Phi, psi and omega in degrees: 000122178290146178275133179262130183262123182271350178306316180300328185283327174292321178296330190276352185285148179262128176298132184093342184259151174296153174289140186298124177082003190225030177307324181299329181268318184226093181290325180218105184279137173258106190293347183280134174258135182292104178252018186288338180221142184278122184255357186308315184287350175258009188289151181287134182302339190271353176299134173282147178301141173154187188293320188261138172205163176254143181241245183274073180279166173289181186238033187273348174056052184249348179302324182290334181301327184251332182227055185301332181279003183218339187242145178217165181244145180281165186263357182268309190236352182083010182294146180268146172217162183263116181260341180216119174293150178291149182234008178211161173309313186295321178300317181300313176300327180291316177296316180295326180292317182301313181298326177293325185286348183283108180299336179267006185042053180267358174273151180215163181235022183258022184297330177295341175280345183240326182289133173239166177307314179303316178292320179302315184293314179304315175304308185304317180294332180258021183294339176300322179297310179301317179298320179292324174299304181299325177287329169294324180291323174302309182303315182288308189283337187288346182244011178297155170277347177281118181301315179293336176285315179293325171300316183288339176295330172301325175295319179299312172304318180298312180304312178300320176298321181288317177301310183290332187262252191267358185304313180311306182294326183289324181286331173296319178297317184293325178294315175307303177315304177303321180286317188256352181055036176192161175281149179298143180278156172313129178088345171291144181282148180255147175299154178280160176265000000 
């Protein structure tokens, strides 16, 4: 499965204009991402490999409102992380809007600069830990009295389905991207996990 790079979509956004189709979430987008401090070392271990990730995010639990197919909350502090990388411009805008909502500026888009093939493979080998966590979150939050936790339980189920479904193929495409700095062409072999 060829990797789709969302960063050109991010770079094409115009400062001061709303994100396409998401004006109610982001009325005036600021295209600069806070890179004054390196948050890679603080990233949540549940983030799926790719350019976007959550690190020291706030605990307001607003990311799923705009990006339920990509953002989930941990059960310890309510911090947000990216469980599915975007695959289209619209999905990219949604992840960007979720990041924009974070008061702590704890989301970042520089994962391509940090993920290595070895780190991606290590994450994949340890995916059982993430899967087990998501199953437990679903079990606990699906019966919660809090509406946002019951809603987020659906995200935990989606994360498990992603891990069990196409994530392996997507990560193989991402590995190719990291190694070759381009997406695989039709018929080209992808590296193993």
